[in-house]
N, C-alpha and C positions, 0 to 999 in steps of 0.2 A: 505493499499499500503505499502510497505517496500523496503529498498534500503541497498545493501551492496556490498561490493569490492571484487573481486578476480581477476586473472590476467590468461592469454594465451600466449602461447609461438607463436614466429614467427621467424623462422630461430633459431637463438641460443640469442635472444633477448626475453626480457617478456615485454608483453602489458598489463596494467592496464585495468581491466575491472568492469565495474558499472553494477552491476545485481539489476534490478528493477522487484518486482514481484508485480502484482495488482490482488487481488480476487474479483470478480462480479458475480453477482446474473443470471447466464445464466446458461444452462446447463452444466453438468460436464464434463470437458477437460483441458487440458494443453496445452499451445501453448509456442513455446520456438522461440523466433526470435532475429534477429540481426546476419544473416549470420553464422547460427551454423553450423558445420561439422557434419558428421554421430555420431562420439562418444557423442558429445554434444548433440544432438537432442534425442539420446538413453540414457541420464541421467533421462529423464521424467520417464521413467520403474524404474532406480534403486533409485532414490528420493522415488518414492512412495512407493517402498517395504522397503526402509531403515526408511523410518518414519513410516509405520506401525509396523516395528520389534523393536523399541523403545518404543512401547504403545502408541504415538501420532495419532491424529485423522488427516487424510489427508482431506483437503477441499474439500467436495462435491458440488463444483460450479467450475465457470470457472476460471482457473490460467492462467496467461499471465506472462511469464518470457521473458523482455526484456535485452538484452546483449549490451552493448554500449561500445565503438562506432560501430554503426551499420553498416558503410562501411568496417570495418574490419573482416575477415572471422576467426572464433572460432574454436579451434581444442584441442582435449585432453580431458581426463576426469577431470582433475583438478577443473572445476567449478562445479562438484557435491554438494560439500559441500556448497559453497555461495550459491547455487539454493536452497538446503534444509533448510537452515537457514533463506533465505529471505522468503520461501513459511510459517517457523513456526512462523516466525515475522509478517507477514500479515495474518495470521491468530490468532493473538492474544496468541498463546502458550508458547511466551517467557515473557509475562508479559511487564512491562516498560524496558526492557533491552536496553540499548542503544548500536548502530551499530556504531556509529560516528568513525571514525577513525580507524576503524577495518577492516582488511581485511583476507580472508579465504580460504585456499586451500586444495583441498582432493577429491580423489575418494572414491565413496562409495561402499560398498559389500551390498549384499541384505539384511545382517542381522545387517548392521549399523555399521560395522565396518571401519575403514578409511585405504585407501591402499596409497602407496609415490606415488608422483607424479614426473613425468620428468621434470628436469630443475628447481629444488626447488629455486637454487640460483638466477637464472635469475629474476623467478618470485618475488620473495621476494626483488630484487632490484629495480622491476618495481612497486610494491603496495609502496614501501619506498617512491620512487619519485614523486609518486601519492599524499604523504600527509598522509599516513596510518601511525598511530606509533605504531599498534600492530598487530601481524599476528597469525594465529593460523594453524597449519600445522600437518600433521600424524607424528606419532611418527618416522616412517621411514624416513621422509624427513627432520626431525628436525635439525640434525647435519649440513645437507647443507645449510637449510635456515638462522641457526644462524649465518652463515659468512657473510651475509649482516649488515655492521654497521649503528648504530644509528636507530637500530628497533628491540622492544622486541618482541622475538618469542616464542611463547608457543607450547605445543605439547599435541596431543590427541591420543586415541587409538578408539575411536568410536563417534558417532553422539550423543548418550545419554550425554557423558561426556561434549561436548561442548555446548549442550542445558541446562543442569545443570549448567554450568559456568555462562552463560548470562543470564539465569533466575534467579540462587540463589545466584550467585556471587561464586560457589565452585572453589578453586584453581586449576588451571592446571600447570602441571609442567614447568619450564623454561627451554627452549631449550639451550644446552651446544654446543658451535662450536666445529667443527671437530679439531683435532689435527694435527698440520703439523710437528710437530718435529720427525716423525718417519722416519726410515731410509729405503732408496729404496732397493727393492731386490737385490741379488746379480747378477751385471751387467757381461757381459763376458768382461775380462781383456786384456787390449792390449799386455801383455808380453807372451800371448799363441799366437801371431802372430810372427811365424819364418821368418827373414829375413826381405824385403820389406820396408827398412829404408826410402826411397823416399815416399814412400804412406804413411808413419807413420807421416814424415814431413807434407804432406800436409793436413792429419785429422788434426793435431793438428793447423795448421794455419787456416783451415775452422773452427775449433771449436772457436779458439781466436777471430775471426773476423767476424763468421757468412758468411762466403762465400760458394759458391756452388761450388761442386766436382764432376769432372766426371773420374771413372775410367775405363780404358780400359786394356782387357786382355783377353787371352784365358780361356777356361772354366779350372774350377779348381786352379786357380792361387792364390785365397783368395780375390777375390773383394767384395763377401758377408761377407766374415771373418773381413774385414776391415770396412765394413760400420757398421756393428752389434755392434762395439766397439766405435763408434763415441758417442753413448749417455754417456758412463763412461767419457767422456773427458768434457763433459760441465758442466758448473756450477751447484750448485742444484737451486732447483726452489727456487725465491725470494718468499714473500707473495702475491705481487698484479700478479706476473706471475701465481701463483698457483690458486689463484681467476680466471683468464683468461682460464687457463686450466679446471678448474674444471666447468665453466658457458658452454666451449663448449661441453664437454663430458658430462656434466649433460644434456644437450638439446638434444644430441643423444642418451640418456639412457645407456650409457658405465658404469655409476657408480653403479657396483652392487656388492654384497657380503659385504655389511656394510662398504664399501668405501665411505666417503662423501666428501672427498678432494683431489686432485691429489697431490702426494708427492714426484711424479718422473717425468723426461721429457717424453713426448710421443716419442715411436718410430713406425713408420707407413711404412709398405712395402706392398702397395698392389699389387696384380697382373696385369700383364701388359693387361688381358683381360678384366681389369675395364672399366665401361662405362664413358662417359665424365660427366654425371651426379653424378656419385659414385666418382669421383676423386675430382670434382669440386666444388660437392653440387648441390640441387636442389628437383626436386619433389612436391610433393602437399599433407601435406604441405611443405614449403621448410626445409630440414634436412641438416647438414653440410657434405662436402665430406671428402677424405682422408687428402687433402691438410690443411683443416681446423682442422683435428682431431690431425694434428701434430705440431698445432699452439705450439710454445715455445720449441720444440723439433726437432726431426729430421725426413724427409720424404726420404725414400729409396726406390727408382726405379730400380729396377733390369731389365734387358733387354731393356733398354731404348728405343731402335728403334723399339720395338714391342708394343710400346702403340699407341694408336689411335691419327692420327694425330692433330686434331683438340684438343684435350687434350694438346698436348705438345705445341701447338703454343698457347694455353691461357696459359700457364705456365711462357710465356715471360711477361705479364702484372704483372702477381702474384708476379715474382721475383723481380719486381721494385717496386711496392706499396704496397706489403706485405699484401693485402685483397683481396676477391672475391666480386664481385659485380653480383649478381644472378638477373636479369630484368625478371620479369613475368607481365603478364596481369593486374593480382592482388595485385602485388605492388613489391617492390624491397627489397632484402635480401643483407645485408652485413655482410661476415663472415670474422672473423681475418684469416690470414694464414701467420705469421712470424715464418718460421722455416728454419733449414740447410738443403738444397738439397743435398743428395749423389745419384750419380746417376751409373749404371753401364752399360758398354756393351761390346760386343764382336767386335773384329777387323773386322771380317765380319760374315756372315751367318754361316757357318760351324765352326767358332771360332778359326781355326788354322793357320790365315793367319801370317806369319812370327814369328812364335811360336819357332820354333825350336824343337817341339817335334813330329808332326806329318805334313804331307802335306797337304798344304790348296786345295780343291776341288771346289773353286769357282772361274769363270771366270771374266775378268775385268768388264763385263755389270754388273754381278749381284753384286759384290762388289760397283760399284758405286751407282746402286740403292738404295743398303742397308744403305750406309752412307748417301746417299740423304734424307732419312727419318728423320735425324736431320738438321733441316734449319739452317742456318748461322745465323741469329739472335737470335735463342734461344740457341746455342753454344757461341755467343758471350757475352751472360749474364752469363757464367760459370767461373766463376774466374781461377780455378784451374783443369787442364787436365794432368792426371798422367797415364802413361803405368805402368801396374802391370806386369812383368813378373814371368814366373815359378820359383818355388826356387828348386836349386839341393837338390837331396835327402842327400846329405853331409852336408848340412844347417839343413835340416829338423831332420835328425836322430841324437838324443842325444845333440842338439844346446841347448845351454844355455837359460834361457828366457831372453827376451828383457826387456827394459824399461816398467815398469808398469802404468797403467792408473791414479794410484796417483799421481805419480810425474808428470806425462805429465799434469795431471789436475791442478796440483799447477802451473806451469808456463803461462797454460790458464787463470786463476784466475786472476794472477798477470797482465797479460795484458788486460782482462777484466777490474778491477780497473781502469787501465789508462783510458781506452775508456770511462767509465762511468764519470770519472772527467772531459774529455777532451768534452764529449757530453752532460754535465748536462743543459748546456744554450741553446745548438742546439736542443736538445729533441731525441738525440739517443742513442742507448745502445752500439751497435759494430759499428767496422770501416766498414761494407757492407754498412750502411744505412746512411754515412755521405752526407749532402745533398750537392748539386753540387757548391751553392752558398759559402758554407764555407769549400769548397776542399783545395783550396792552401792554406787557413790560418791553417785549423786544421793539414792537411799532413804535412806541415814544409820540404818540400824536400829541399835537397840543389842545387847551382846551377850546381853541376857536376852531380846531379842527374837527374835533369831536362834536361839538355841537352843529357844525355844518352838517356832518355825517346824519345825525340825529335827524334834522330837517329834513334829508333826503329818504330817510327811510320813512318817515311819518307822511311826506307828501307824494312819494314816487313808488310807495308800496315795495320797497325793497324787503327781502326775506332776511331772515338772520344770516343765512350762510352767505346770500349776496354783501352783506354789510361785512361779514369777515374778512371776505375776498377782496373788496375795496380798501380795507385796510394795509391788506398785503401787497396790492397792487401800489396803494399810494407810497408805501415803505420803499417799494421798488424803483419807483419814480424819483423819490426823493434820495436814495443811493446814486441815483445817475445823476444828480445835480449835487452831490456831496455835501447835502445837508443831513445835520445830525438828527434834527426833528423834523417829524411829518407834519408840516403846516395845512392852513385852508386851501391852498394853491394845488398842493398833491392830491388834497382830497378831490378837490374840484375837478381837476383832469383825471383821476381812477374814475369818478362818477360817469364823466362824459364819456370815457372809454367802455362805458356798458350800455351806452343809449343803445337803442334799437335804429341801426340805419335806415330802416323803412319810413318811419315817422317819428324820429326825433325823440322819442320815448326811452326811459330806462328800463332795461330788459330786467325783471325780477323773477 
């Protein structure tokens, strides 16, 4: 009998798996138990072929492979290597090799080569937390797995090298962590947008404080162009944020082309026909959805009223909690979902209501039903509502470029540094996440500002949630202006940003 460690993915988390192999004197057969998915069951054929390809003898007896914990369903082909090494060790082909404190990950080709595995970072963190000190991974997953701290990661190109290392101590190269110093590829610059100064100010506030933003306007007025430039206003990824993004994208199999670590914030723009599972996550085994793939980046929902109503209503909880809980009969998955939401919508189905360019063809009933697709509770969680009017040709033709993303990002960085110092003790990064219990103390609104907010609540019918979000947005606007206190001007600007662009009333 032998025992070796591996890991399997469940959602975006790695689960340490103990691989036990027993060889008994019965009719030749290989059994894999412990709730294996199809890819794990099929590893029996891959392991048998790979063991033969490296010149070793596969045991001609009953081979039983147990994957613990048995109550957790195992998926993926990353358990091929620990199963193969466990069989070789149980058969005595590795001599007196010690497998204590060793974990292995890798998919086997029929000729014994090792293929990369999905979610190498999450798997490496799982085996480290299970007490393993060393990890052997395929060469293609080495840079990602080596990002796990306090773990010795070795890499190999094939099963023969791993067996030789364990049997005779032949050295394996140590994996080098991926480099985070690279610069993101050229992002769209805000200076390319002509006009739309109010929308640009809203983008800056959303980037500085992590607030959700809704852009309304006729087709072609620049909503998508503005949203695509949000990412260029956000600060560079910190190392811990890069690890989070890498873990999510690695688990989803999106780290390709030699990329081992995310060096830029994600920008996800799912089509409005996306299913609830595609947007929120799910499936069997569970996979992260678009909102989790946007973690630490930007989620752009164009044509917001056209999305599935169930998906939009589920966003309400995500915008509050910053994570997604996917409950299934086989278990519960928690996916991270801390992103900046930028949404865009037309004022009516045809898009030309009060545009000044074309006549609207929609009657009042159609417009009412179209607007009813966005519920009040969802809109209440969006801090900035901005009308994006059409820009006259005189402002487009030959106009000077506006302010660049670099200069705006400098103000955003300065505001975020203030927020990080303010939230260090309370455990938040941006003003949108200020906990309610510390809101009054951290916002530091002046008495005049609070009286102004009180009048707005009474006269405009703001909900209690809306009032709290006005305070958070006002704190961000004060940070951008480098004001220690939130005064009436910041409160007034925050209230104005919550206004309904269709009729000038505040969205409550």
